[in-house]
PLY file of the C-alpha trace (Angstrom):
ply
format ascii 1.0
element vertex 444
property float x
property float y
property float z
element edge 443
property int vertex1
property int vertex2
end_header
-203.36 138.45 -33.88
-204.62 141.47 -31.93
-208.25 142.44 -32.33
-209.28 145.72 -33.84
-212.06 147.54 -31.98
-214.11 150.24 -33.65
-217.38 152.13 -33.14
-220.38 151.30 -35.30
-221.16 154.40 -37.37
-224.61 155.61 -38.23
-225.61 155.94 -41.85
-225.05 159.72 -41.75
-221.64 159.37 -40.06
-220.58 156.67 -42.53
-221.65 158.81 -45.52
-219.80 161.84 -44.08
-216.64 159.79 -43.40
-216.67 158.34 -46.91
-216.96 161.84 -48.34
-214.18 163.22 -46.07
-211.85 160.37 -47.06
-212.68 161.10 -50.74
-213.67 157.47 -51.24
-217.22 157.87 -52.47
-220.21 160.18 -52.24
-223.33 158.41 -51.01
-226.49 159.41 -49.22
-227.50 158.09 -45.79
-230.79 156.95 -47.34
-228.84 154.76 -49.79
-226.89 153.18 -46.92
-230.16 152.57 -45.08
-231.47 150.64 -48.10
-228.33 149.16 -49.71
-228.45 147.52 -53.09
-225.96 144.99 -54.54
-224.61 147.54 -57.02
-224.17 150.16 -54.28
-222.31 147.90 -51.83
-220.10 146.46 -54.61
-219.18 149.98 -55.73
-218.52 151.10 -52.12
-216.37 148.07 -51.28
-214.46 148.45 -54.56
-213.73 152.16 -53.86
-212.60 151.34 -50.31
-210.26 148.57 -51.51
-208.75 150.89 -54.13
-208.34 153.64 -51.51
-206.52 151.27 -49.15
-204.26 149.84 -51.84
-203.69 151.89 -54.98
-201.70 149.05 -56.49
-204.97 147.09 -56.55
-206.71 149.69 -58.66
-206.64 147.32 -61.60
-206.78 144.02 -59.73
-210.22 143.38 -61.23
-208.73 143.41 -64.71
-205.97 140.91 -63.87
-207.40 137.56 -64.89
-205.73 134.18 -64.58
-205.91 133.22 -68.26
-204.65 129.71 -67.52
-207.60 129.24 -65.17
-210.00 130.58 -67.82
-208.80 128.03 -70.37
-210.97 125.37 -68.76
-214.09 127.58 -68.76
-216.46 127.74 -71.65
-217.43 131.26 -72.72
-215.16 133.08 -70.19
-216.64 136.46 -71.09
-219.93 135.34 -69.58
-218.13 134.52 -66.31
-216.30 137.86 -66.11
-218.87 139.62 -63.85
-218.82 136.63 -61.48
-215.00 136.74 -61.40
-215.08 140.46 -60.56
-217.51 139.78 -57.72
-215.33 136.91 -56.45
-212.20 139.09 -56.52
-213.99 141.84 -54.65
-215.41 139.30 -52.17
-211.96 137.82 -51.42
-210.38 141.27 -50.93
-213.14 142.57 -48.66
-213.29 139.35 -46.65
-209.50 139.48 -46.16
-209.65 143.13 -45.05
-212.59 142.59 -42.70
-211.72 139.19 -41.26
-208.07 139.91 -40.37
-208.49 142.62 -37.72
-212.12 142.06 -36.76
-212.58 138.30 -36.63
-213.61 138.44 -32.95
-215.92 141.44 -33.27
-218.02 141.11 -36.41
-219.48 138.05 -38.14
-217.58 136.67 -41.13
-218.09 138.37 -44.45
-220.07 136.19 -46.87
-221.17 136.33 -50.48
-224.69 137.16 -49.30
-223.38 140.55 -48.11
-222.64 141.40 -51.75
-225.62 139.79 -53.47
-228.37 140.49 -50.89
-226.89 143.04 -48.47
-228.40 143.51 -45.04
-228.45 147.14 -43.77
-227.15 146.26 -40.29
-224.35 143.99 -41.50
-223.44 146.48 -44.22
-223.22 149.25 -41.59
-220.91 147.06 -39.47
-218.59 146.26 -42.39
-218.57 149.86 -43.67
-217.80 151.09 -40.12
-214.93 148.60 -39.81
-213.41 149.58 -43.15
-213.87 153.35 -42.63
-212.33 153.23 -39.15
-209.50 151.12 -40.53
-208.91 153.81 -43.17
-208.64 156.43 -40.39
-206.34 154.14 -38.40
-204.17 153.57 -41.49
-203.95 157.32 -42.19
-202.85 157.97 -38.58
-200.15 155.31 -38.82
-198.98 156.64 -42.17
-198.71 160.13 -40.68
-196.47 158.68 -37.95
-194.25 157.06 -40.57
-194.27 160.06 -42.91
-191.10 161.68 -41.38
-189.29 158.37 -41.90
-190.49 158.19 -45.51
-189.46 161.81 -46.11
-186.07 161.14 -44.55
-185.67 158.02 -46.69
-186.57 160.01 -49.78
-184.13 162.80 -48.90
-181.45 160.21 -48.08
-182.09 158.54 -51.42
-181.78 161.90 -53.20
-178.57 162.71 -51.30
-177.29 159.24 -52.10
-177.98 159.80 -55.79
-176.21 163.18 -55.63
-173.28 161.60 -53.76
-173.07 158.75 -56.26
-173.16 161.25 -59.13
-170.43 163.30 -57.44
-168.36 160.16 -56.79
-168.80 159.12 -60.42
-167.72 162.58 -61.56
-164.69 162.52 -59.22
-163.78 159.03 -60.38
-164.03 160.25 -63.96
-161.77 163.21 -63.10
-159.33 160.84 -61.37
-159.29 158.59 -64.42
-158.72 161.62 -66.65
-155.91 162.81 -64.37
-154.34 159.37 -64.30
-154.59 159.10 -68.08
-153.07 162.56 -68.51
-150.42 161.64 -65.95
-149.60 158.45 -67.86
-149.58 160.38 -71.14
-147.36 163.14 -69.70
-145.07 160.76 -67.81
-142.72 160.16 -70.82
-142.60 163.92 -71.43
-141.85 164.53 -67.74
-139.12 161.89 -67.75
-137.64 163.39 -70.92
-137.79 166.87 -69.37
-136.15 165.59 -66.18
-133.37 164.02 -68.24
-132.98 167.25 -70.22
-132.96 169.25 -66.97
-130.22 167.04 -65.51
-128.21 167.37 -68.73
-128.77 171.14 -68.77
-127.68 171.42 -65.14
-124.49 169.52 -65.98
-123.93 171.73 -69.05
-124.55 174.87 -66.97
-122.04 173.68 -64.37
-119.44 173.02 -67.11
-120.11 176.39 -68.76
-119.86 178.15 -65.40
-116.44 176.59 -64.85
-115.37 177.59 -68.37
-116.72 181.08 -67.79
-114.75 181.41 -64.56
-111.52 180.23 -66.25
-112.13 182.60 -69.19
-112.78 185.47 -66.80
-109.49 184.74 -65.02
-107.63 184.58 -68.37
-109.35 187.77 -69.48
-108.26 189.55 -66.30
-104.64 188.36 -66.81
-104.65 189.45 -70.46
-106.19 192.75 -69.46
-103.34 193.31 -66.98
-100.79 192.50 -69.68
-102.48 194.88 -72.13
-102.29 197.64 -69.51
-98.56 196.99 -69.09
-98.10 197.07 -72.88
-100.02 200.34 -73.08
-97.73 201.82 -70.46
-94.64 200.63 -72.28
-95.94 201.95 -75.62
-96.68 205.33 -74.10
-93.22 205.35 -72.55
-91.62 204.48 -75.93
-93.62 207.19 -77.64
-92.45 209.67 -75.01
-88.87 208.50 -75.56
-89.26 208.91 -79.34
-90.55 212.41 -78.89
-87.60 213.24 -76.62
-85.22 211.68 -79.15
-86.68 213.76 -81.96
-86.26 216.83 -79.82
-82.68 215.99 -79.02
-82.05 215.24 -82.70
-83.23 218.70 -83.65
-80.97 220.18 -81.00
-78.05 218.11 -82.22
-78.58 219.18 -85.81
-78.29 222.75 -84.58
-75.03 221.88 -82.83
-73.48 219.83 -85.71
-71.40 222.74 -87.04
-70.10 223.72 -83.61
-68.26 220.44 -82.64
-67.86 217.59 -85.17
-66.18 215.22 -82.72
-68.71 215.85 -80.07
-71.35 215.52 -82.72
-69.87 212.24 -83.91
-69.82 210.97 -80.36
-73.30 212.22 -79.78
-74.33 210.76 -83.11
-73.00 207.38 -82.11
-74.72 207.66 -78.77
-77.91 208.64 -80.48
-77.45 205.81 -82.97
-77.10 203.40 -80.12
-80.03 204.99 -78.45
-81.96 204.79 -81.75
-81.11 201.15 -82.07
-82.36 200.62 -78.56
-85.49 202.61 -79.37
-86.00 200.62 -82.58
-85.55 197.43 -80.63
-88.03 198.71 -78.08
-90.34 199.73 -80.92
-90.09 196.32 -82.54
-90.63 194.72 -79.18
-93.62 197.04 -78.55
-94.96 196.31 -82.06
-94.56 192.60 -81.45
-96.30 192.96 -78.10
-98.99 195.05 -79.78
-99.53 192.33 -82.37
-99.63 189.79 -79.57
-102.13 192.04 -77.81
-104.25 192.28 -80.97
-104.13 188.51 -81.31
-105.12 188.17 -77.66
-107.90 190.70 -78.19
-109.11 188.74 -81.23
-109.02 185.59 -79.13
-110.91 187.45 -76.40
-113.48 188.73 -78.92
-113.96 185.21 -80.23
-114.20 183.97 -76.65
-116.71 186.75 -75.88
-118.78 185.72 -78.92
-118.67 182.10 -77.80
-119.52 183.16 -74.26
-122.45 185.25 -75.55
-123.65 182.24 -77.55
-123.24 180.10 -74.47
-125.09 182.73 -72.45
-127.94 182.68 -74.97
-127.99 178.91 -74.78
-127.88 179.19 -71.00
-130.80 181.61 -71.08
-132.76 179.18 -73.29
-131.81 176.37 -70.92
-132.75 178.58 -67.98
-136.17 179.17 -69.57
-136.55 175.44 -70.15
-135.54 174.83 -66.54
-138.07 177.44 -65.44
-140.76 175.74 -67.53
-139.70 172.38 -66.14
-139.91 173.78 -62.61
-143.36 175.19 -63.40
-144.42 171.80 -64.81
-142.98 170.13 -61.70
-144.86 172.60 -59.52
-148.09 171.95 -61.44
-147.45 168.22 -61.16
-146.99 168.53 -57.39
-150.15 170.66 -57.18
-152.03 168.00 -59.16
-150.65 165.31 -56.86
-151.76 167.33 -53.83
-155.18 167.85 -55.43
-155.43 164.13 -56.20
-154.50 163.30 -52.58
-157.15 165.75 -51.34
-159.69 164.24 -53.72
-158.69 160.78 -52.50
-159.32 161.94 -48.93
-162.71 163.33 -49.96
-163.37 160.06 -51.81
-162.56 158.13 -48.64
-164.96 160.37 -46.70
-167.62 159.92 -49.35
-167.01 156.16 -49.36
-167.46 156.11 -45.57
-170.71 158.04 -45.92
-171.72 155.75 -48.77
-171.03 152.65 -46.67
-173.11 154.17 -43.87
-175.92 154.91 -46.31
-175.59 151.38 -47.70
-175.98 150.02 -44.17
-179.13 152.07 -43.69
-180.31 150.96 -47.12
-179.69 147.31 -46.21
-181.70 147.79 -43.00
-184.51 149.35 -45.00
-184.29 146.54 -47.55
-184.51 143.98 -44.73
-187.55 145.83 -43.38
-189.07 145.88 -46.86
-188.30 142.17 -47.29
-189.96 141.40 -43.95
-192.98 143.47 -45.00
-193.07 141.74 -48.38
-192.78 138.35 -46.66
-195.70 139.19 -44.39
-197.64 140.46 -47.41
-196.81 137.30 -49.33
-198.03 135.18 -46.41
-201.27 137.11 -46.30
-201.52 136.91 -50.08
-200.96 133.13 -49.96
-203.65 132.82 -47.30
-206.00 134.96 -49.39
-205.11 132.86 -52.46
-205.95 129.67 -50.59
-209.22 131.18 -49.44
-209.88 132.33 -53.00
-209.19 128.83 -54.30
-211.59 127.36 -51.76
-214.15 130.00 -52.73
-213.56 129.19 -56.41
-214.13 125.50 -55.71
-217.24 126.35 -53.71
-218.45 128.68 -56.45
-217.79 126.05 -59.11
-219.80 123.54 -57.09
-222.55 126.13 -56.68
-222.37 126.86 -60.41
-222.73 123.17 -61.22
-225.63 122.93 -58.78
-227.14 126.04 -60.37
-226.77 124.47 -63.80
-228.58 121.34 -62.56
-231.25 123.57 -61.04
-231.51 125.46 -64.30
-231.97 122.22 -66.20
-234.60 121.10 -63.69
-236.30 124.47 -63.87
-236.22 124.34 -67.67
-237.83 120.88 -67.56
-240.38 122.15 -65.04
-240.99 125.22 -67.20
-241.53 123.00 -70.25
-243.84 120.79 -68.21
-245.59 123.88 -66.89
-246.00 125.18 -70.42
-247.61 121.87 -71.44
-249.81 121.97 -68.35
-250.73 125.58 -69.07
-251.65 124.66 -72.64
-253.76 121.78 -71.31
-255.31 124.10 -68.72
-256.03 126.65 -71.43
-257.71 123.98 -73.57
-259.65 122.71 -70.55
-260.56 126.28 -69.64
-261.72 126.87 -73.18
-263.78 123.65 -73.18
-265.07 124.50 -69.70
-265.99 127.97 -70.92
-267.85 126.44 -73.83
-269.57 123.97 -71.51
-270.27 126.79 -69.11
-271.84 128.80 -71.87
-273.84 125.77 -72.94
-274.91 125.12 -69.35
-275.75 128.77 -68.92
-277.88 128.69 -72.05
-279.48 125.45 -70.84
-279.95 127.03 -67.43
-281.59 130.05 -68.93
-283.71 127.78 -71.06
-284.72 125.75 -68.01
-285.41 128.91 -66.06
-287.57 130.21 -68.84
-289.38 126.89 -69.01
-289.74 126.94 -65.24
-291.13 130.44 -65.32
-293.50 129.51 -68.12
-294.49 126.34 -66.30
-295.01 128.19 -63.05
-297.03 130.83 -64.83
-299.20 128.17 -66.42
-299.69 126.45 -63.07
-300.51 129.78 -61.48
-303.06 130.47 -64.16
-304.54 126.99 -63.69
-304.72 127.45 -59.98
-306.26 130.85 -60.33
-308.79 129.48 -62.74
-309.77 126.72 -60.35
-310.03 129.20 -57.54
-307.25 127.81 -55.52
0 1
1 2
2 3
3 4
4 5
5 6
6 7
7 8
8 9
9 10
10 11
11 12
12 13
13 14
14 15
15 16
16 17
17 18
18 19
19 20
20 21
21 22
22 23
23 24
24 25
25 26
26 27
27 28
28 29
29 30
30 31
31 32
32 33
33 34
34 35
35 36
36 37
37 38
38 39
39 40
40 41
41 42
42 43
43 44
44 45
45 46
46 47
47 48
48 49
49 50
50 51
51 52
52 53
53 54
54 55
55 56
56 57
57 58
58 59
59 60
60 61
61 62
62 63
63 64
64 65
65 66
66 67
67 68
68 69
69 70
70 71
71 72
72 73
73 74
74 75
75 76
76 77
77 78
78 79
79 80
80 81
81 82
82 83
83 84
84 85
85 86
86 87
87 88
88 89
89 90
90 91
91 92
92 93
93 94
94 95
95 96
96 97
97 98
98 99
99 100
100 101
101 102
102 103
103 104
104 105
105 106
106 107
107 108
108 109
109 110
110 111
111 112
112 113
113 114
114 115
115 116
116 117
117 118
118 119
119 120
120 121
121 122
122 123
123 124
124 125
125 126
126 127
127 128
128 129
129 130
130 131
131 132
132 133
133 134
134 135
135 136
136 137
137 138
138 139
139 140
140 141
141 142
142 143
143 144
144 145
145 146
146 147
147 148
148 149
149 150
150 151
151 152
152 153
153 154
154 155
155 156
156 157
157 158
158 159
159 160
160 161
161 162
162 163
163 164
164 165
165 166
166 167
167 168
168 169
169 170
170 171
171 172
172 173
173 174
174 175
175 176
176 177
177 178
178 179
179 180
180 181
181 182
182 183
183 184
184 185
185 186
186 187
187 188
188 189
189 190
190 191
191 192
192 193
193 194
194 195
195 196
196 197
197 198
198 199
199 200
200 201
201 202
202 203
203 204
204 205
205 206
206 207
207 208
208 209
209 210
210 211
211 212
212 213
213 214
214 215
215 216
216 217
217 218
218 219
219 220
220 221
221 222
222 223
223 224
224 225
225 226
226 227
227 228
228 229
229 230
230 231
231 232
232 233
233 234
234 235
235 236
236 237
237 238
238 239
239 240
240 241
241 242
242 243
243 244
244 245
245 246
246 247
247 248
248 249
249 250
250 251
251 252
252 253
253 254
254 255
255 256
256 257
257 258
258 259
259 260
260 261
261 262
262 263
263 264
264 265
265 266
266 267
267 268
268 269
269 270
270 271
271 272
272 273
273 274
274 275
275 276
276 277
277 278
278 279
279 280
280 281
281 282
282 283
283 284
284 285
285 286
286 287
287 288
288 289
289 290
290 291
291 292
292 293
293 294
294 295
295 296
296 297
297 298
298 299
299 300
300 301
301 302
302 303
303 304
304 305
305 306
306 307
307 308
308 309
309 310
310 311
311 312
312 313
313 314
314 315
315 316
316 317
317 318
318 319
319 320
320 321
321 322
322 323
323 324
324 325
325 326
326 327
327 328
328 329
329 330
330 331
331 332
332 333
333 334
334 335
335 336
336 337
337 338
338 339
339 340
340 341
341 342
342 343
343 344
344 345
345 346
346 347
347 348
348 349
349 350
350 351
351 352
352 353
353 354
354 355
355 356
356 357
357 358
358 359
359 360
360 361
361 362
362 363
363 364
364 365
365 366
366 367
367 368
368 369
369 370
370 371
371 372
372 373
373 374
374 375
375 376
376 377
377 378
378 379
379 380
380 381
381 382
382 383
383 384
384 385
385 386
386 387
387 388
388 389
389 390
390 391
391 392
392 393
393 394
394 395
395 396
396 397
397 398
398 399
399 400
400 401
401 402
402 403
403 404
404 405
405 406
406 407
407 408
408 409
409 410
410 411
411 412
412 413
413 414
414 415
415 416
416 417
417 418
418 419
419 420
420 421
421 422
422 423
423 424
424 425
425 426
426 427
427 428
428 429
429 430
430 431
431 432
432 433
433 434
434 435
435 436
436 437
437 438
438 439
439 440
440 441
441 442
442 443
């Protein structure tokens, strides 16, 4: 592991850096004279600043481990201190194990100003180092975020296109029987149209032939009418000439009779032809009616064919649209596979980072377990010491009571001795005064 060098900050620089990093607001005087509460609060704020996911790590207790502890609520402050100790020791010992001394529990309970300055400097400089590294990785994070957003948009678009494709396929499946029926009807209508066109052509040819015959009959009828008018004229002339020549008249009459017979024959023939013409015209009128009906049916069929062609055109347009959408789907799938590759690389990077974090977490857990064992041993030793101290305190209380009684008896004896002393002094003074008087009286 590479070492992590850093400058040792003064108390003022450390306080200013903590304020700039928005970790905590402290005074240089407080850092010069650190207290356990101050250093615990500072280390806790630094740990939370470095790892926001650990903001509530103090409140995550191993309840299975607390089952074997009596009165766990009384051990909660010690557990908080142990959690903080393990986190700070892991942060400090990893990059700075060759530069600073190891972090110990004494640095939390009875902090030393110099050691506290070293640890605060290491953590503050590591915060700056971490911020610089995060700024270098920020474009990658932004790109990942934008790629993730674009991926979500692409997936949403793909889902929408897939939904549209499913809808189109469903509508295609639903309309497929109708399309097949329309295609069958179109084929039948085309065959009917072809048959009707042939019938129409034959009827037109027959109509032209009948029209030619009717023209000939009209000419013959007009000729017969002209002949009748000439005959009537000749008849009137003959009636005028009847008296003049009977024989000639008889001969002319016979000729006229023959001519009349011929005219009557022609008239009957013309009448018969006229009746035939009327019958043909009736047939033609019926044929025209049928043809008009067929034309109406053909127009309806033509409209149906037009609608079928429009449906076919729409169907082809939909097929072209579906092919275009399939091409766009293939492009989107290619982009999606590329994004998935990038995502897999990022996931591998995240897995490697998580693996490294898990290794460090396992190491910290082992250290925490060793610390827990050590703390439990210290707690047992402290309990023994407490029992010893309680026994010593009880013994001291007994001794103090004895001392108090001795002091009281000594005070009484002292008072008695003082009274006796004063009495002896008074007797001495009286005795000395009497001796002085005796000596003075004897002249000594």
